[in-house]
C-alpha positions as CSV (number, residue, x, y, z in Angstrom):
1,M,107.0,57.2,77.1
2,Y,110.7,55.6,77.1
3,Q,113.8,58.1,77.4
4,Y,116.1,57.2,75.3
5,T,119.3,57.3,77.4
6,D,122.7,59.0,76.2
7,F,124.0,55.6,74.9
8,D,120.0,55.2,72.7
9,Q,120.7,58.8,71.3
10,Q,124.7,58.4,70.9
11,F,123.7,55.1,68.6
12,V,120.6,56.5,66.6
13,R,122.7,59.6,65.8
14,L,125.4,57.7,65.0
15,R,124.6,55.1,63.3
16,A,122.9,58.2,60.6
17,D,126.6,59.4,60.4
18,Q,127.3,56.2,59.4
19,F,124.0,56.3,57.0
20,R,125.3,59.8,55.3
21,D,129.3,58.2,55.2
22,Q,127.6,55.4,53.1
23,L,125.0,57.8,50.7
24,Q,127.7,60.1,49.4
25,R,130.4,56.8,48.9
26,W,127.3,55.4,46.4
27,Q,126.7,59.1,45.0
28,T,130.4,59.4,44.2
29,G,130.7,56.0,43.0
30,K,133.2,54.7,45.7
31,L,129.8,52.4,46.5
32,S,127.6,50.2,43.4
33,E,123.9,49.8,43.9
34,D,123.9,46.0,44.6
35,D,126.0,47.6,47.9
36,F,124.7,49.9,48.8
37,R,120.3,48.7,48.5
38,P,121.7,46.6,51.6
39,L,122.8,49.6,53.8
40,R,119.7,51.7,52.8
41,L,116.8,48.6,53.3
42,Q,118.5,49.0,56.8
43,N,117.7,52.3,58.0
44,G,114.5,52.4,56.1
45,W,115.0,53.4,52.5
46,Y,113.2,51.8,49.7
47,V,112.8,52.3,45.8
48,Q,109.0,52.2,45.3
49,R,106.9,52.1,42.1
50,Y,108.7,56.0,41.3
51,A,110.5,57.3,44.1
52,P,112.0,56.2,47.7
53,M,109.8,55.6,50.5
54,L,111.2,55.9,53.4
55,R,109.4,53.8,56.4
56,V,109.9,55.6,59.9
57,A,110.4,53.7,63.1
58,V,107.5,54.1,65.7
59,P,107.9,51.5,68.5
60,Y,105.2,49.3,69.8
61,G,103.1,52.5,68.3
62,E,104.1,55.7,71.3
63,I,105.0,58.7,69.7
64,A,105.8,62.1,71.2
65,S,104.6,65.6,70.4
66,R,108.1,66.4,69.6
67,Q,108.7,63.9,67.4
68,L,104.6,64.6,66.2
69,R,106.3,68.1,65.4
70,V,109.7,66.8,63.5
71,L,107.4,63.9,60.8
72,A,105.8,67.6,59.7
73,T,108.8,69.0,59.0
74,I,109.8,66.4,56.7
75,A,107.0,66.5,55.6
76,R,106.7,69.8,54.9
77,E,110.9,70.2,53.8
78,Y,111.3,67.1,52.3
79,D,108.4,65.2,51.4
80,E,108.5,66.9,47.6
81,P,108.5,65.0,44.3
82,E,111.3,66.3,41.6
83,A,109.1,67.6,39.3
84,E,110.1,65.4,36.5
85,V,109.4,62.0,38.2
86,F,106.0,63.6,39.7
87,K,105.3,64.6,36.5
88,T,105.7,61.2,35.2
89,A,103.8,59.5,38.0
90,M,100.9,61.7,37.5
91,E,101.0,60.8,33.2
92,G,100.6,57.3,34.4
93,Q,98.6,57.3,36.9
94,G,96.1,59.8,35.7
95,K,95.4,56.9,32.4
96,L,94.0,54.5,35.3
97,G,91.6,57.4,36.2
98,T,91.6,59.3,39.5
99,T,94.8,59.8,41.2
100,F,96.1,59.2,44.4
101,L,99.5,61.0,45.1
102,P,99.4,62.7,47.9
103,K,102.3,64.5,48.8
104,N,103.6,66.6,51.8
105,C,102.3,63.9,54.4
106,A,102.9,61.1,56.4
107,H,101.0,57.4,56.4
108,F,100.3,55.7,59.1
109,T,100.7,52.5,58.6
110,T,99.2,48.7,59.9
111,R,102.6,47.8,61.7
112,T,102.3,51.5,63.9
113,N,105.2,52.9,61.9
114,V,105.2,56.2,59.9
115,Q,106.6,56.2,55.9
116,F,106.6,59.0,53.1
117,N,106.6,58.7,49.4
118,W,108.7,61.1,47.5
119,I,111.9,62.3,50.2
120,P,115.0,61.7,46.8
121,L,117.2,59.7,48.5
122,S,119.6,62.6,47.5
123,K,118.6,64.3,50.4
124,S,117.7,61.2,53.0
125,A,120.7,61.7,55.0
126,D,119.1,65.5,56.3
127,V,116.1,63.7,57.2
128,M,118.4,60.5,59.2
129,D,119.7,63.7,61.2
130,L,116.3,65.1,61.7
131,L,114.9,61.9,62.9
132,A,118.0,61.2,65.0
133,S,117.6,64.6,66.9
134,V,114.2,63.6,68.5
135,D,115.3,59.7,69.0
136,M,113.5,58.1,65.6
137,H,115.6,56.2,63.0
138,G,114.4,53.2,60.3
139,I,116.3,50.7,61.9
140,Q,115.2,47.1,61.2
141,T,112.0,48.7,59.2
142,S,112.6,46.9,56.9
143,G,114.9,43.0,55.1
144,N,114.9,40.1,56.7
145,C,115.2,40.6,59.8
146,I,112.6,41.5,63.6
147,R,110.7,44.1,62.7
148,N,109.2,47.0,65.1
149,T,106.9,45.0,67.6
150,T,103.6,45.8,68.4
151,T,100.8,46.4,70.9
152,D,97.8,47.2,72.1
153,A,97.2,50.1,71.1
154,L,95.2,51.1,75.0
155,A,98.4,49.4,77.0
156,G,98.8,51.0,79.8
157,V,95.4,52.2,80.4
158,A,93.2,49.5,79.0
159,I,90.5,48.7,81.6
160,D,90.8,44.9,80.4
161,E,94.4,45.1,80.8
162,V,96.7,42.4,83.2
163,V,99.7,43.6,82.7
164,D,101.5,46.3,80.8
165,P,102.9,45.6,77.7
166,R,104.8,48.3,76.4
167,P,108.1,48.0,79.4
168,Y,108.3,44.5,77.2
169,A,107.7,45.7,73.9
170,E,111.0,48.0,74.4
171,I,113.5,45.2,76.0
172,I,112.5,43.1,73.5
173,R,113.5,46.4,71.4
174,Q,116.2,46.9,72.7
175,W,118.3,43.6,72.8
176,T,116.4,43.0,68.7
177,T,117.8,46.3,67.6
178,L,121.5,45.0,65.5
179,H,121.0,41.3,67.4
180,P,123.3,39.5,64.9
181,E,121.7,35.8,64.7
182,F,118.0,38.1,63.8
183,A,119.9,40.8,61.3
184,F,119.7,37.8,58.1
185,L,117.2,35.6,58.6
186,P,115.2,33.7,56.2
187,R,112.5,35.8,56.0
188,K,111.4,39.0,57.6
189,F,110.0,38.5,61.5
190,K,107.2,39.9,63.5
191,I,106.2,39.9,67.1
192,A,103.0,41.4,68.4
193,I,102.7,41.3,72.9
194,T,99.0,41.9,74.5
195,G,98.6,42.2,78.2
196,A,94.6,42.3,78.0
197,T,91.5,40.0,78.4
198,E,91.1,40.9,74.5
199,D,93.5,40.5,71.7
200,R,93.7,44.1,70.3
201,A,96.7,43.0,68.9
202,A,96.2,40.2,66.6
203,S,98.8,38.5,68.0
204,A,98.0,35.6,66.1
205,W,98.4,36.6,62.9
206,H,102.1,37.1,63.7
207,D,105.2,35.7,63.6
208,V,105.5,36.0,67.3
209,G,102.1,36.3,69.6
210,L,102.5,36.7,72.8
211,K,99.5,36.8,75.8
212,L,100.7,39.1,79.4
213,L,98.8,36.5,81.9
214,K,98.9,35.9,85.9
215,N,99.0,32.2,87.0
216,A,96.9,30.8,90.0
217,A,99.7,32.1,92.4
218,G,100.2,35.9,90.5
219,E,103.1,35.0,88.9
220,V,103.6,37.0,85.8
221,G,104.3,35.4,83.1
222,F,103.7,35.0,78.9
223,Q,101.5,32.2,77.2
224,V,103.8,31.7,73.5
225,S,102.0,31.4,70.2
226,V,104.3,30.9,66.8
227,G,103.7,30.7,63.2
228,G,100.7,33.0,62.1
229,G,101.5,35.2,59.4
230,M,99.2,36.9,56.1
231,G,100.2,36.6,52.5
232,R,99.8,33.9,50.3
233,T,99.4,31.3,52.7
234,P,97.3,32.9,55.3
235,V,98.1,30.9,58.3
236,I,96.8,31.5,62.6
237,S,99.7,30.7,65.2
238,T,100.1,27.8,67.8
239,V,100.5,28.2,71.1
240,I,103.9,26.8,71.9
241,R,104.2,27.4,75.8
242,E,101.3,28.2,77.8
243,F,102.8,29.9,80.4
244,L,106.6,31.3,80.9
245,P,107.6,33.1,83.3
246,W,108.1,36.6,82.4
247,N,112.0,37.3,82.9
248,Q,112.6,33.8,80.4
249,I,111.0,35.5,77.5
250,M,114.2,36.8,75.9
251,N,115.8,33.5,75.8
252,Y,112.8,31.5,74.5
253,I,112.5,33.6,71.6
254,E,116.0,33.6,70.5
255,A,115.3,29.8,71.3
256,I,112.5,29.9,68.3
257,V,114.5,32.9,65.3
258,R,117.2,29.8,66.3
259,V,116.0,27.2,65.1
260,Y,114.2,28.8,62.7
261,N,116.9,30.2,60.6
262,E,118.4,27.4,61.1
263,H,116.2,25.3,59.5
264,G,113.6,27.9,57.8
265,R,113.6,27.7,53.3
266,R,116.2,30.0,51.9
267,D,115.5,28.7,48.2
268,N,112.0,29.8,47.8
269,K,111.3,33.4,49.7
270,Y,107.3,32.5,49.4
271,K,108.0,29.7,51.8
272,A,111.0,31.1,53.9
273,R,107.9,32.4,56.5
274,I,108.5,30.8,59.7
275,K,104.9,29.9,59.7
276,I,105.6,27.8,57.3
277,L,108.4,25.9,58.8
278,V,106.1,25.6,61.4
279,K,103.2,23.7,59.3
280,A,105.5,21.5,58.1
281,E,107.3,19.7,60.8
282,G,104.6,20.4,63.2
283,Q,105.5,19.0,66.7
284,G,109.1,18.7,65.3
285,Y,109.7,22.5,65.0
286,F,108.0,22.8,68.6
287,D,110.5,19.9,70.3
288,A,113.1,21.0,68.3
289,V,113.0,25.1,70.0
290,E,112.2,23.9,73.7
291,E,115.9,21.5,73.4
292,E,117.2,24.4,72.5
293,F,115.9,26.9,74.9
294,R,116.8,24.5,77.8
295,Q,120.1,24.3,76.4
296,I,120.4,28.1,76.7
297,V,119.4,28.2,79.8
298,E,121.1,25.2,81.1
299,V,124.3,25.1,79.4
300,D,124.2,28.1,78.6
301,G,123.3,29.8,81.7
302,G,119.9,31.8,80.2
303,P,122.6,34.9,79.0
304,H,119.2,37.0,77.9
305,T,117.6,36.2,81.3
306,I,115.9,39.9,82.6
307,P,117.1,41.3,86.1
308,Q,114.4,42.1,87.5
309,A,116.4,45.7,87.9
310,E,115.7,45.7,84.2
311,L,112.1,45.7,84.4
312,D,112.0,48.9,86.8
313,R,114.4,50.5,85.3
314,V,112.3,50.6,81.8
315,A,109.1,50.4,83.8
316,A,109.1,53.8,84.5
317,C,109.1,55.1,82.2
318,F,105.5,53.8,81.8
319,V,104.4,55.1,84.1
320,P,101.3,57.6,84.2
321,P,101.9,61.7,83.3
322,V,100.8,64.3,86.2
323,L,98.1,66.0,84.4
324,A,98.3,69.3,86.4
325,D,95.8,72.0,86.3
326,L,93.4,69.9,86.0
327,P,89.5,69.5,87.9
328,D,89.5,66.4,90.6
329,V,86.0,65.2,89.4
330,E,83.7,62.9,91.1
331,P,83.5,59.7,88.2
332,A,79.5,60.5,88.6
333,R,79.4,64.0,87.8
334,L,82.2,63.9,85.7
335,E,79.5,61.3,83.4
336,A,76.7,63.4,84.4
337,Q,78.3,66.6,83.1
338,L,79.0,64.8,79.5
339,E,75.6,62.8,79.4
340,A,73.8,66.9,79.4
341,L,77.0,68.0,76.1
342,G,75.5,65.3,74.6
343,T,72.3,66.1,74.7
344,E,72.8,70.0,73.4
345,R,75.2,68.3,70.8
346,P,73.9,64.4,69.6
347,E,77.1,65.1,67.1
348,F,79.3,65.0,69.8
349,A,77.3,62.2,72.0
350,R,77.7,60.5,68.5
351,W,81.4,61.2,69.5
352,L,81.8,60.0,73.0
353,A,80.2,56.9,71.6
354,R,82.4,56.3,69.0
355,N,85.8,57.4,69.5
356,V,85.9,58.0,73.5
357,H,87.0,54.9,75.6
358,A,87.1,53.7,78.8
359,H,90.7,54.3,80.9
360,Q,92.0,52.6,83.7
361,N,91.9,55.9,85.5
362,P,88.1,56.9,85.2
363,Q,88.8,61.1,85.5
364,L,90.6,60.6,81.7
365,R,89.3,58.6,78.4
366,A,91.2,57.5,75.5
367,V,90.4,59.4,72.2
368,T,91.3,58.0,68.3
369,L,91.3,60.8,66.5
370,S,90.0,59.0,62.9
371,F,92.6,60.1,60.0
372,K,89.6,58.6,57.8
373,R,87.2,61.3,55.7
374,V,86.6,61.7,51.9
375,G,89.8,63.2,49.5
376,Q,92.0,61.7,52.3
377,S,93.4,58.1,52.0
378,P,93.4,56.1,55.1
379,G,96.8,56.4,57.3
380,D,97.5,59.5,55.1
381,A,98.6,63.1,57.8
382,S,99.2,66.2,55.8
383,A,102.1,68.5,57.4
384,D,99.6,71.0,58.2
385,Q,97.7,68.1,60.7
386,L,101.0,66.9,62.2
387,D,101.4,70.3,63.5
388,A,98.1,70.5,64.7
389,L,98.6,67.2,65.7
390,A,100.7,67.3,67.9
391,A,99.0,70.9,69.7
392,L,96.5,68.8,69.8
393,V,98.8,66.4,71.9
394,D,100.3,68.4,73.9
395,K,97.0,70.1,74.7
396,Y,95.0,67.2,75.9
397,S,97.5,64.0,75.8
398,A,100.8,65.0,78.7
399,G,102.7,64.9,74.5
400,E,102.1,61.2,73.9
401,A,99.9,59.9,71.7
402,R,99.7,56.1,70.3
403,V,99.7,55.2,66.2
404,T,97.0,52.9,66.3
405,H,96.7,49.5,64.1
406,D,93.6,51.2,61.9
407,Q,96.3,54.0,60.9
408,N,94.5,56.6,63.5
409,V,96.0,57.9,66.1
410,L,95.2,57.8,69.9
411,L,95.3,60.3,73.0
412,P,95.8,58.2,76.2
413,W,96.1,61.0,78.8
414,V,93.0,62.9,78.2
415,H,90.4,64.4,81.2
416,G,86.6,64.1,81.2
417,S,86.5,67.8,81.6
418,Q,88.1,68.5,78.8
419,L,85.9,66.5,75.7
420,F,84.1,68.8,74.5
421,A,86.9,71.0,73.5
422,L,89.1,68.2,72.4
423,W,85.9,67.0,70.3
424,Q,85.5,71.1,69.0
425,E,89.4,71.7,68.0
426,A,89.5,67.3,66.1
427,K,86.6,68.5,64.1
428,A,87.8,71.9,63.3
429,L,90.8,69.7,61.9
430,G,88.8,66.8,60.0
431,L,90.0,64.3,62.6
432,A,87.2,63.4,64.4
433,S,84.5,61.8,62.3
434,A,82.8,59.5,64.5
435,N,83.6,55.9,62.7
436,V,86.3,54.5,64.7
437,Q,85.4,50.6,63.8
438,L,82.7,51.1,61.5
439,L,82.4,50.5,57.5
440,T,84.2,54.0,56.2
441,D,87.1,53.5,59.4
442,M,89.0,50.8,57.2
443,I,92.4,49.8,57.0
444,A,94.2,49.9,53.2
445,C,97.7,49.8,51.7
446,P,99.0,52.2,49.2
447,G,98.8,49.8,46.9
448,G,99.0,50.3,42.8
449,D,99.8,54.3,43.4
450,F,102.6,54.2,45.1
451,C,104.0,50.3,45.4
452,A,105.9,48.4,42.8
453,L,104.5,44.9,44.1
454,A,101.0,45.9,44.0
455,N,99.0,44.4,41.5
456,A,96.8,47.1,42.7
457,R,95.4,49.9,43.4
458,S,93.5,50.5,47.0
459,L,93.4,54.0,47.5
460,P,90.5,54.7,45.3
461,L,88.7,52.1,45.9
462,A,88.6,53.2,49.8
463,E,87.9,56.5,48.1
464,A,84.9,55.3,46.5
465,I,83.5,53.5,49.2
466,T,84.2,56.1,51.8
467,Q,82.3,58.9,49.3
468,R,79.3,56.3,48.7
469,Y,78.9,56.0,52.6
470,Q,78.8,59.2,54.3
471,D,75.5,58.8,56.2
472,L,76.3,58.5,59.6
473,D,73.4,56.8,60.3
474,E,73.7,54.3,58.2
475,L,76.3,53.7,59.3
476,D,75.8,52.9,62.5
477,D,72.7,50.9,61.6
478,L,75.5,48.8,59.6
479,G,77.3,48.6,62.9
480,E,80.6,47.2,63.4
481,I,82.2,46.6,60.7
482,D,86.3,46.2,59.6
483,L,86.9,46.2,56.1
484,H,90.8,45.7,55.0
485,I,92.2,46.3,51.4
486,S,95.8,45.0,50.6
487,G,96.5,46.0,46.8
488,C,98.9,42.7,45.8
489,I,98.9,39.4,48.0
490,N,101.9,40.8,50.4
491,S,98.5,41.6,52.4
492,C,100.1,44.6,53.9
493,G,96.7,46.0,54.1
494,H,95.6,43.0,56.1
495,H,92.4,42.0,53.6
496,H,93.0,38.1,55.3
497,S,92.0,39.7,58.7
498,G,88.7,42.2,57.7
499,H,85.1,41.1,58.3
500,I,85.0,42.2,54.7
501,G,88.4,41.8,52.6
502,I,89.5,43.4,49.4
503,L,92.5,42.1,47.9
504,G,94.0,43.0,44.4
505,V,94.8,41.1,41.5
506,D,96.4,41.3,37.9
507,K,94.3,39.4,35.5
508,D,96.2,40.2,31.7
509,G,97.5,42.8,32.3
510,K,94.7,44.6,34.7
511,E,93.0,45.2,38.4
512,W,90.7,43.4,39.1
513,Y,89.6,42.5,42.8
514,Q,88.4,39.8,45.6
515,I,86.3,39.6,48.1
516,T,86.9,37.6,51.0
517,L,83.7,37.5,53.5
518,G,84.1,36.2,57.1
519,G,87.6,37.7,58.4
520,S,89.3,37.7,62.3
521,D,92.1,40.0,64.1
522,G,91.0,37.7,67.4
523,S,89.0,41.2,68.7
524,K,86.5,40.3,71.4
525,L,84.6,41.6,68.3
526,S,85.3,39.7,65.3
527,G,86.1,36.5,67.5
528,A,88.5,33.7,67.2
529,P,90.9,35.0,64.6
530,G,91.1,33.4,60.8
531,A,91.0,34.4,57.1
532,G,88.2,34.8,55.1
533,K,87.1,32.7,52.5
534,V,87.1,33.9,48.8
535,I,82.7,34.8,47.9
536,G,83.3,34.1,44.0
537,P,85.7,35.4,40.7
538,S,87.2,38.9,41.0
539,F,85.3,41.9,40.2
540,S,86.8,45.3,38.1
541,A,87.3,48.0,40.0
542,A,83.7,50.4,39.1
543,E,82.6,46.6,40.3
544,V,83.5,47.1,43.6
545,P,81.5,49.4,45.5
546,D,78.7,48.0,44.1
547,V,79.2,44.5,44.9
548,I,80.3,45.7,49.4
549,E,76.5,47.1,49.1
550,A,75.0,44.1,47.7
551,V,76.5,41.8,50.7
552,L,75.5,44.9,53.2
553,T,71.6,44.8,51.7
554,T,72.4,41.2,51.9
555,Y,73.8,41.0,55.6
556,R,71.0,43.7,56.9
557,D,67.9,41.3,55.1
558,Q,69.8,38.3,56.6
559,R,70.8,39.5,60.1
560,Q,69.0,39.0,63.3
561,P,68.6,41.9,65.6
562,F,71.6,43.8,66.7
563,E,73.8,41.0,65.7
564,P,77.2,42.1,64.0
565,L,78.2,41.4,60.2
566,I,80.3,38.6,61.4
567,D,78.7,36.8,63.5
568,T,75.6,37.2,60.2
569,V,78.0,35.7,58.0
570,R,79.4,32.7,60.3
571,R,75.3,31.9,60.6
572,V,73.9,31.8,57.1
573,G,77.3,31.0,55.5
574,L,78.5,32.5,52.4
575,E,76.0,31.3,49.7
576,P,73.5,34.8,50.0
577,F,76.3,36.7,49.9
578,K,77.9,34.9,47.3
579,Q,75.3,35.8,45.2
580,A,74.3,38.6,45.7
581,A,77.7,39.6,44.5
582,N,78.5,38.1,41.5
583,A,75.1,39.7,40.8
584,V,76.4,42.9,40.3
585,R,78.7,41.6,37.7
586,T,78.5,43.0,34.0
587,P,77.4,41.0,31.9
588,A,79.9,39.8,29.2
589,P,79.0,41.6,25.6
590,V,77.1,39.4,23.1
591,P,78.8,39.3,19.9
592,A,77.8,39.9,17.3
593,A,75.9,38.1,14.6
594,A,77.7,37.6,11.7
């Protein structure tokens, strides 16, 4: 993991001190609400439906056990709503049926950040101090700036990796932090970077997608794509450079963002993302970027060219950890031992097959701990779970974990001889569900239970579907399925890229849901990235679980041997699924005869 320098630590602590001063001036009336709002947003503090929400940055998903323990402290001691606020929230949500308003917990997001939903603003400065004590903050987790750069959760350990993307992600993080040209963009701006042959970072769905590769001469560079995004207008990014030398990446991003900053729409927030500019201008935008890049390099001297020494300095933080007191087991023998344990304990064998991933070091494995189970919203972790997770990370993964795009946590440095012990402990904590990449390993935004922007709730649907599909044999038979749920068109649940997508919509002031099929994030299973297609009119919340069941029944009927859902949808088309889904709709009542 990257180790903060004295400068890094001082910067974060001074920022926390600055926020405390801003908060105190707001509390005493020296700062108006309008003046304080952008200041709190710059530090990750939103005001949501019932209470403030804090978004904590977890750059490219890497998180240390000491940081998890501080997050546990924040969840336990600060994520506690004021009594009257919580009473009002419970009463309001109770009118809608089942209530999903968990407190004293953290929420892992699809951008590998961490959110808290109940911390009062009166305690926000104390929380910022706690975060700063372990090199954490909320800087640039909000606002029209370059947000958290994301990458592959298996970065640095994946067997198909060409180049480790983490050093580049860290350099980009440092460079973009408080960059004056990137602080007031037309809209928020997101970058994803992958260094493997399989794109597990959904890079094509980002404002800028970066793919590390090597050319015929073995030189490292980037394939650069621009103009992707979800929301009201889902767009897949377009390749603008097939090969850019690695040391020029910041100069090139500056050219991309500088042209966007000059020409992006500012009169309509729904048309302000770079995808709209790229779609409208096409080659004209690409030409403008190339000319800007030429000016930056040839006229300005390439001020952001990355020196080799700087790359070496940062890369030195990402070497594999030394795992002490562990046996040196020949890989074939290790596999035989695990197979024998799996034969004795089929439940363990299922977990090995589903949650355990191959590693560059044949003695090690990467392990996904599932935060998806009945009674717990996707991506939520209680204070006790965070503390227990930190203990597992120390014991089994050299003190390092990764928050994943799928709202789980990955342990990247687990020795094969410790897998059985880890499984037993994770199982006791409810974190060993063998459902990774299966239907119940779904993505869901907080939705209308928390978010003021949402048209409908996501969490009750996630719970209803999870309850219905608890048979692991059935889940295995259905195979790998990406189910994504968003509470509104902003697409925080990435419904566009789900094999099955669920989108909450407002209809006459009531909650309704559209179902899409055939979306893809660009991973090996999903194939070429693309947005799912709507299969019918909107459905009520009560109908949605039955619609999902109808879709899956149709899939079973239509599939060929070993064919995944996404491939069946592409082969047979949407019509059979549309007919099955529409058959679920509750018929409108017939008016009584006069």
